[in-house]
Backbone as numpy.savetxt, mean C-alpha at the origin, in Angstrom:
# Nx Ny Nz CAx CAy CAz Cx Cy Cz
-9.04 -5.39 -12.60 -9.52 -5.68 -11.25 -8.44 -6.36 -10.41
-7.57 -7.11 -11.04 -6.56 -7.86 -10.29 -5.18 -7.24 -10.40
-5.09 -5.96 -10.76 -3.80 -5.30 -10.87 -3.04 -5.30 -9.55
-1.74 -5.51 -9.65 -0.83 -5.40 -8.52 0.30 -4.49 -8.98
0.55 -3.42 -8.25 1.59 -2.46 -8.62 2.77 -2.59 -7.66
3.97 -2.49 -8.22 5.21 -2.53 -7.44 6.00 -1.26 -7.69
6.61 -0.75 -6.62 7.49 0.42 -6.71 8.78 0.06 -5.98
9.92 0.40 -6.60 11.22 0.11 -6.02 11.81 1.38 -5.43
12.46 1.24 -4.26 13.16 2.37 -3.67 14.39 1.87 -2.92
15.34 2.75 -2.72 16.56 2.44 -1.98 16.45 3.04 -0.59
16.84 2.26 0.41 16.75 2.73 1.79 18.07 2.46 2.52
18.30 3.25 3.56 19.48 3.10 4.41 19.07 2.46 5.73
19.90 1.60 6.24 19.64 0.95 7.53 19.47 1.99 8.63
18.48 1.77 9.47 18.27 2.63 10.63 17.51 3.92 10.37
17.21 4.23 9.11 16.46 5.45 8.80 14.99 5.07 8.58
14.10 5.56 9.46 12.69 5.17 9.37 12.05 5.58 8.05
11.13 4.74 7.58 10.38 4.97 6.35 8.89 5.02 6.72
8.19 6.01 6.18 6.75 6.12 6.37 6.08 5.97 5.01
5.12 5.05 4.91 4.37 4.83 3.67 2.88 4.92 3.99
2.15 5.55 3.09 0.72 5.70 3.30 0.01 5.75 1.95
-1.15 5.13 1.90 -1.99 5.16 0.70 -3.21 6.04 0.98
-3.50 6.91 0.04 -4.76 7.66 0.05 -5.56 7.12 -1.14
-6.63 6.42 -0.86 -7.47 5.88 -1.92 -8.93 5.90 -1.49
-9.27 5.07 -0.53 -10.66 5.02 -0.07 -11.12 6.39 0.41
-10.21 7.14 1.02 -10.55 8.48 1.52 -10.73 9.48 0.38
-10.29 9.16 -0.84 -10.43 10.06 -1.98 -11.72 9.83 -2.76
-12.38 8.71 -2.51 -13.55 8.35 -3.31 -14.74 9.25 -3.03
-15.53 9.46 -4.06 -16.78 10.18 -3.93 -17.86 9.14 -3.65
-18.22 8.99 -2.39 -19.17 7.95 -1.99 -20.60 8.43 -2.20
-21.34 7.75 -3.04 -22.72 8.11 -3.32 -23.61 7.66 -2.16
-23.42 6.45 -1.68 -24.17 5.94 -0.53 -23.39 4.78 0.07
-23.80 4.31 1.21 -23.05 3.29 1.95 -23.02 1.93 1.26
-23.87 1.69 0.29 -23.88 0.39 -0.39 -22.93 0.33 -1.57
-22.30 1.45 -1.88 -21.36 1.49 -3.00 -20.12 0.66 -2.68
-19.59 0.00 -3.67 -18.35 -0.75 -3.54 -17.20 0.23 -3.35
-16.32 -0.02 -2.38 -15.23 0.90 -2.06 -13.87 0.24 -2.29
-12.89 1.07 -2.60 -11.50 0.59 -2.69 -11.05 0.13 -1.32
-10.25 -0.92 -1.29 -9.70 -1.45 -0.03 -8.24 -1.81 -0.26
-7.37 -0.79 -0.40 -5.97 -1.07 -0.71 -5.22 -1.73 0.44
-4.22 -2.49 0.07 -3.32 -3.11 1.03 -1.89 -2.79 0.59
-1.03 -2.57 1.55 0.34 -2.12 1.30 1.29 -3.14 1.90
2.25 -3.63 1.10 3.22 -4.62 1.57 4.61 -4.21 1.11
5.61 -4.39 1.98 7.01 -4.07 1.66 7.82 -5.36 1.64
8.65 -5.50 0.60 9.51 -6.67 0.44 10.96 -6.20 0.36
11.88 -7.05 0.83 13.30 -6.73 0.65 13.74 -7.19 -0.73
15.01 -7.04 -1.04 15.51 -7.35 -2.39 15.45 -8.83 -2.73
15.28 -9.69 -1.72 15.18 -11.13 -1.98 13.73 -11.58 -2.16
12.78 -10.64 -1.98 11.37 -10.98 -2.11 10.71 -11.35 -0.80
11.45 -11.25 0.30 10.89 -11.57 1.62 10.02 -10.41 2.10
8.79 -10.73 2.54 7.91 -9.71 3.09 8.44 -9.24 4.43
8.59 -7.91 4.58 9.13 -7.40 5.85 8.16 -6.48 6.59
7.12 -6.00 5.93 6.13 -5.15 6.59 4.87 -5.11 5.75
3.75 -4.88 6.42 2.49 -4.77 5.71 1.47 -3.99 6.53
0.46 -3.47 5.83 -0.57 -2.70 6.52 -1.86 -2.76 5.73
-2.96 -2.69 6.48 -4.29 -2.69 5.89 -5.24 -1.98 6.86
-6.14 -1.16 6.34 -7.23 -0.57 7.12 -6.79 0.22 8.36
-5.99 1.25 8.16 -5.58 2.11 9.28 -6.40 3.40 9.30
-6.51 4.08 8.17 -7.29 5.30 8.05 -8.47 5.00 7.14
-9.62 4.68 7.73 -10.77 4.14 7.01 -10.29 2.83 6.38
-10.29 2.68 5.07 -9.81 1.44 4.47 -8.38 1.58 3.95
-7.75 2.73 4.19 -6.41 2.99 3.65 -5.31 2.53 4.62
-4.25 1.92 4.07 -3.14 1.47 4.91 -2.11 2.56 5.17
-1.41 2.40 6.27 -0.31 3.30 6.64 0.68 2.45 7.43
1.97 2.60 7.15 2.95 1.85 7.94 4.25 2.61 8.09
4.91 2.33 9.18 6.25 2.85 9.48 7.14 1.64 9.71
8.31 1.65 9.12 9.28 0.59 9.39 10.67 1.16 9.26
11.60 0.49 9.90 13.00 0.90 9.84 13.79 -0.23 9.22
14.38 -0.02 8.05 15.14 -1.08 7.38 16.31 -1.55 8.23
16.52 -2.84 8.26 17.63 -3.42 9.02 18.95 -3.29 8.28
18.87 -3.14 6.95 20.11 -3.04 6.17 19.91 -2.11 4.98
21.01 -1.56 4.48 20.96 -0.75 3.26 20.54 -1.63 2.09
19.81 -1.06 1.15 19.49 -1.84 -0.03 18.24 -1.40 -0.74
17.86 -2.22 -1.71 16.68 -2.00 -2.53 15.48 -2.67 -1.84
14.36 -1.97 -1.86 13.12 -2.49 -1.30 12.01 -2.28 -2.32
10.94 -3.05 -2.16 9.80 -2.98 -3.07 8.52 -2.79 -2.28
7.67 -1.88 -2.75 6.35 -1.66 -2.16 5.33 -2.23 -3.13
4.44 -3.06 -2.60 3.35 -3.62 -3.39 2.06 -2.93 -2.99
1.28 -2.50 -3.98 -0.03 -1.90 -3.74 -1.05 -2.71 -4.53
-2.10 -3.16 -3.85 -3.17 -3.90 -4.52 -4.45 -3.77 -3.70
-5.56 -4.13 -4.30 -6.81 -4.19 -3.56 -6.80 -5.45 -2.70
-7.25 -5.34 -1.46 -7.21 -6.46 -0.53 -7.96 -7.68 -1.05
-9.01 -7.46 -1.84 -9.82 -8.56 -2.37 -9.57 -8.81 -3.85
-8.52 -8.16 -4.42 -8.28 -8.22 -5.87 -9.55 -7.84 -6.62
-10.24 -6.83 -6.12 -11.53 -6.42 -6.67 -11.44 -4.96 -7.08
-10.67 -4.67 -8.11 -10.44 -3.29 -8.54 -11.61 -2.70 -9.30
-11.45 -1.44 -9.62 -12.45 -0.71 -10.39 -11.69 0.39 -11.14
-11.95 0.60 -12.41 -11.20 1.60 -13.18 -11.36 3.02 -12.65
-12.39 3.29 -11.83 -12.59 4.61 -11.27 -11.74 4.86 -10.01
-11.19 3.81 -9.43 -10.43 3.96 -8.19 -9.02 4.44 -8.50
-8.56 5.37 -7.72 -7.21 5.90 -7.85 -6.56 5.87 -6.47
-5.24 6.04 -6.45 -4.57 6.12 -5.16 -3.34 7.00 -5.27
-2.92 7.48 -4.15 -1.65 8.22 -4.03 -0.84 7.50 -2.96
0.41 7.21 -3.27 1.32 6.55 -2.32 2.29 7.59 -1.80
């Protein structure tokens, strides 16, 4: 339930990056009272400084665009906004 996933990527300064999560939109919703995934997306630079984040853009799924200020390694964090996971929830980044 409290899983936090990190992905590392290399980016070039000035080249825009688009990140999007498909999760809540993939769920098979039985009814409106069902608990739903609520992913949040955060980007960190190589020093661990948060440089961008997104939540609830497409239904409950995040989407963000950012342009790195410098060449280097970056990290994307994916987690449930409430740290309330479910083994049936999946996502695509």
